[in-house]
C-alpha positions as CSV (number, residue, x, y, z in Angstrom):
1,M,120.7,76.8,36.4
2,Q,123.0,79.2,34.6
3,I,121.3,82.6,34.6
4,P,122.4,84.6,31.7
5,I,124.0,88.2,32.3
6,L,122.6,90.9,29.9
7,E,124.6,94.3,29.9
8,T,123.5,97.8,28.8
9,D,125.9,101.0,29.0
10,R,124.8,101.6,32.6
11,L,123.4,98.2,34.1
12,L,124.2,94.6,34.5
13,L,121.2,92.3,34.6
14,R,122.4,89.4,36.5
15,E,121.4,86.8,39.0
16,F,120.3,87.8,42.5
17,R,123.1,87.5,45.0
18,H,122.0,87.3,48.6
19,D,125.1,88.4,50.1
20,T,125.3,91.7,48.3
21,D,121.5,92.2,47.3
22,F,119.5,91.1,50.0
23,E,119.9,94.3,52.4
24,A,118.6,96.7,49.7
25,Y,115.9,94.3,48.7
26,A,114.5,93.8,52.3
27,E,114.6,97.5,52.8
28,F,112.7,97.9,49.8
29,Y,109.9,95.3,50.8
30,A,109.8,97.1,54.2
31,S,109.1,100.6,52.7
32,D,105.7,102.0,51.5
33,L,107.0,101.9,48.0
34,S,106.7,98.2,47.9
35,Q,102.8,98.4,48.2
36,Y,102.4,98.0,44.5
37,Y,104.7,94.9,44.7
38,G,103.1,92.9,47.4
39,G,104.5,94.6,50.4
40,P,105.3,96.1,52.7
41,L,106.9,92.8,54.0
42,D,108.9,91.8,56.9
43,R,112.6,90.6,56.6
44,A,111.4,86.9,56.8
45,K,108.7,87.4,54.0
46,A,111.2,89.5,51.8
47,W,113.5,86.5,52.5
48,R,111.0,84.1,51.1
49,A,110.0,86.5,48.2
50,A,113.8,86.7,47.2
51,A,113.8,82.5,47.2
52,A,110.8,82.6,45.2
53,M,112.3,85.0,42.6
54,M,115.5,82.8,42.4
55,G,113.6,79.7,42.4
56,H,111.5,80.9,39.5
57,W,114.5,80.5,37.1
58,V,114.9,76.9,37.9
59,I,111.2,76.2,37.7
60,R,110.3,77.9,34.5
61,G,113.9,78.5,33.0
62,Y,113.4,82.2,33.1
63,G,112.8,84.9,35.6
64,A,113.8,88.3,37.2
65,W,117.3,89.5,37.1
66,A,118.9,91.7,39.8
67,L,120.0,94.9,38.4
68,E,123.4,96.3,39.1
69,E,124.6,99.9,38.4
70,K,127.9,99.2,36.7
71,S,129.5,102.5,37.8
72,S,129.0,101.8,41.5
73,G,128.4,97.9,41.6
74,D,125.2,98.6,43.7
75,F,122.0,96.4,43.5
76,C,119.4,98.9,42.3
77,G,116.3,96.7,41.5
78,I,115.0,93.6,39.4
79,V,113.4,93.1,36.1
80,G,112.4,90.2,34.2
81,L,109.3,87.8,33.4
82,W,107.1,86.4,36.2
83,Y,104.7,83.5,35.7
84,P,103.7,82.0,39.2
85,E,101.4,79.0,39.2
86,G,97.8,80.0,39.0
87,W,98.4,83.3,37.0
88,P,96.7,83.7,33.7
89,A,99.9,84.6,31.6
90,R,103.5,85.9,31.9
91,E,104.2,89.6,33.1
92,I,107.0,91.6,33.1
93,T,108.1,92.4,36.6
94,W,110.1,95.4,37.8
95,A,111.0,97.5,40.5
96,V,113.7,99.9,41.2
97,V,115.0,100.2,44.7
98,Q,115.6,103.5,46.6
99,R,119.2,104.2,47.3
100,K,120.5,106.3,50.2
């Protein structure tokens, strides 16, 4: 599955990259900020959440993009469509990770 890349003046919306994005993603899920996003989660459960997010593209043909700040190249969140099995309709999902 080729995930399309969208670009704004300040952001890239691109595929999630485990090697560069997962640490910030896991830190977000470990924090209290993730309570509105199904967390807090330990590292193993955060990994499963990332795998589900990536697999959503394959199963549904759409999903959530990783947000990358163009000026720094840093992963800074996710945004996209989410429609897991059993949910009544598609949702817009988004989260911005706290950066140090």
